[in-house]
ChimeraX commands (.cxc) that place a marker at each C-alpha (Angstrom):
marker #1 position 114.56,85.82,117.57 radius 0.5
marker #1 position 112.89,84.85,113.94 radius 0.5
marker #1 position 111.14,87.97,112.53 radius 0.5
marker #1 position 107.06,87.08,112.33 radius 0.5
marker #1 position 104.70,89.63,110.24 radius 0.5
marker #1 position 101.22,88.98,108.74 radius 0.5
marker #1 position 99.83,91.53,106.31 radius 0.5
marker #1 position 95.72,91.41,106.08 radius 0.5
marker #1 position 93.62,93.29,103.70 radius 0.5
marker #1 position 90.51,95.08,103.97 radius 0.5
marker #1 position 88.08,96.44,101.56 radius 0.5
marker #1 position 85.41,97.77,103.68 radius 0.5
marker #1 position 82.83,94.67,103.28 radius 0.5
marker #1 position 83.10,92.04,106.06 radius 0.5
marker #1 position 86.36,91.58,108.13 radius 0.5
marker #1 position 89.90,92.09,107.00 radius 0.5
marker #1 position 91.92,89.47,105.56 radius 0.5
marker #1 position 94.83,87.30,105.92 radius 0.5
marker #1 position 96.67,88.01,102.63 radius 0.5
marker #1 position 100.25,87.21,103.51 radius 0.5
marker #1 position 102.30,85.72,106.31 radius 0.5
marker #1 position 105.65,84.67,107.11 radius 0.5
marker #1 position 108.94,84.03,109.47 radius 0.5
marker #1 position 112.61,84.38,108.49 radius 0.5
marker #1 position 112.67,85.76,105.62 radius 0.5
marker #1 position 109.49,85.81,104.31 radius 0.5
marker #1 position 108.61,88.16,107.12 radius 0.5
marker #1 position 111.89,90.04,105.53 radius 0.5
marker #1 position 110.15,90.44,102.35 radius 0.5
marker #1 position 106.53,90.92,103.23 radius 0.5
marker #1 position 107.27,93.91,105.70 radius 0.5
marker #1 position 110.01,95.36,102.38 radius 0.5
marker #1 position 106.80,95.11,100.09 radius 0.5
marker #1 position 104.89,96.61,102.50 radius 0.5
marker #1 position 107.17,99.34,102.62 radius 0.5
marker #1 position 107.82,99.77,99.06 radius 0.5
marker #1 position 104.12,100.65,98.48 radius 0.5
marker #1 position 103.95,103.05,100.98 radius 0.5
marker #1 position 101.52,100.63,103.70 radius 0.5
marker #1 position 101.80,101.12,107.29 radius 0.5
marker #1 position 103.27,98.89,109.56 radius 0.5
marker #1 position 102.46,98.27,112.69 radius 0.5
marker #1 position 104.59,95.99,115.01 radius 0.5
marker #1 position 102.29,93.82,117.44 radius 0.5
marker #1 position 103.85,90.85,118.70 radius 0.5
marker #1 position 101.02,89.63,120.53 radius 0.5
marker #1 position 98.63,90.00,117.55 radius 0.5
marker #1 position 101.12,88.18,114.93 radius 0.5
marker #1 position 100.74,85.01,117.27 radius 0.5
marker #1 position 96.83,85.11,117.05 radius 0.5
marker #1 position 96.71,85.94,113.66 radius 0.5
marker #1 position 99.76,83.42,112.68 radius 0.5
marker #1 position 97.17,80.70,113.50 radius 0.5
marker #1 position 95.18,81.63,110.76 radius 0.5
marker #1 position 95.05,80.06,106.89 radius 0.5
marker #1 position 95.56,83.13,104.40 radius 0.5
marker #1 position 91.88,84.20,103.13 radius 0.5
marker #1 position 90.64,83.59,106.54 radius 0.5
marker #1 position 88.86,86.45,107.95 radius 0.5
marker #1 position 89.90,87.65,111.48 radius 0.5
marker #1 position 87.88,86.38,114.53 radius 0.5
marker #1 position 85.81,88.74,116.06 radius 0.5
marker #1 position 87.31,88.76,119.30 radius 0.5
marker #1 position 90.57,90.66,117.23 radius 0.5
marker #1 position 87.75,92.94,115.51 radius 0.5
marker #1 position 88.04,95.35,117.74 radius 0.5
marker #1 position 91.95,95.59,118.63 radius 0.5
marker #1 position 92.64,95.39,114.28 radius 0.5
marker #1 position 89.75,98.32,114.06 radius 0.5
marker #1 position 91.87,100.08,115.92 radius 0.5
marker #1 position 95.13,99.25,113.90 radius 0.5
marker #1 position 93.15,100.46,110.70 radius 0.5
marker #1 position 91.81,103.67,111.98 radius 0.5
marker #1 position 95.14,104.59,113.50 radius 0.5
marker #1 position 96.53,104.13,109.24 radius 0.5
marker #1 position 93.81,105.72,107.77 radius 0.5
marker #1 position 94.23,108.62,109.43 radius 0.5
marker #1 position 98.05,108.83,108.66 radius 0.5
marker #1 position 97.54,108.84,105.10 radius 0.5
marker #1 position 95.24,111.72,105.41 radius 0.5
marker link #1:1,2 radius 0.2
marker link #1:2,3 radius 0.2
marker link #1:3,4 radius 0.2
marker link #1:4,5 radius 0.2
marker link #1:5,6 radius 0.2
marker link #1:6,7 radius 0.2
marker link #1:7,8 radius 0.2
marker link #1:8,9 radius 0.2
marker link #1:9,10 radius 0.2
marker link #1:10,11 radius 0.2
marker link #1:11,12 radius 0.2
marker link #1:12,13 radius 0.2
marker link #1:13,14 radius 0.2
marker link #1:14,15 radius 0.2
marker link #1:15,16 radius 0.2
marker link #1:16,17 radius 0.2
marker link #1:17,18 radius 0.2
marker link #1:18,19 radius 0.2
marker link #1:19,20 radius 0.2
marker link #1:20,21 radius 0.2
marker link #1:21,22 radius 0.2
marker link #1:22,23 radius 0.2
marker link #1:23,24 radius 0.2
marker link #1:24,25 radius 0.2
marker link #1:25,26 radius 0.2
marker link #1:26,27 radius 0.2
marker link #1:27,28 radius 0.2
marker link #1:28,29 radius 0.2
marker link #1:29,30 radius 0.2
marker link #1:30,31 radius 0.2
marker link #1:31,32 radius 0.2
marker link #1:32,33 radius 0.2
marker link #1:33,34 radius 0.2
marker link #1:34,35 radius 0.2
marker link #1:35,36 radius 0.2
marker link #1:36,37 radius 0.2
marker link #1:37,38 radius 0.2
marker link #1:38,39 radius 0.2
marker link #1:39,40 radius 0.2
marker link #1:40,41 radius 0.2
marker link #1:41,42 radius 0.2
marker link #1:42,43 radius 0.2
marker link #1:43,44 radius 0.2
marker link #1:44,45 radius 0.2
marker link #1:45,46 radius 0.2
marker link #1:46,47 radius 0.2
marker link #1:47,48 radius 0.2
marker link #1:48,49 radius 0.2
marker link #1:49,50 radius 0.2
marker link #1:50,51 radius 0.2
marker link #1:51,52 radius 0.2
marker link #1:52,53 radius 0.2
marker link #1:53,54 radius 0.2
marker link #1:54,55 radius 0.2
marker link #1:55,56 radius 0.2
marker link #1:56,57 radius 0.2
marker link #1:57,58 radius 0.2
marker link #1:58,59 radius 0.2
marker link #1:59,60 radius 0.2
marker link #1:60,61 radius 0.2
marker link #1:61,62 radius 0.2
marker link #1:62,63 radius 0.2
marker link #1:63,64 radius 0.2
marker link #1:64,65 radius 0.2
marker link #1:65,66 radius 0.2
marker link #1:66,67 radius 0.2
marker link #1:67,68 radius 0.2
marker link #1:68,69 radius 0.2
marker link #1:69,70 radius 0.2
marker link #1:70,71 radius 0.2
marker link #1:71,72 radius 0.2
marker link #1:72,73 radius 0.2
marker link #1:73,74 radius 0.2
marker link #1:74,75 radius 0.2
marker link #1:75,76 radius 0.2
marker link #1:76,77 radius 0.2
marker link #1:77,78 radius 0.2
marker link #1:78,79 radius 0.2
marker link #1:79,80 radius 0.2
view
C-alpha cells in the first residue's frame, strides 16, 4: 500500500489550507519534515483520501470543518 500524506496550515483566519500533499516518497518526506519541526501527525486514511482531491492552496471544504477542527484542537492541547 502506497503511503499518502496531506499537510494543512491554519492561521486562525478562514479555513485551513492544503500546503503539501503526496504519496510514496513524497509522503514520507512530508511526514519527516513534520516530525523534524515538532508538528503533530494525525493518521486518518479516510480524511487523506478526501483531502487528496484538493489542490495545493485550496481551503478545506466546509463539510470537513468539524473533523479538522477536532484534530487541530487535539494537536493544540498536546502542545500545551
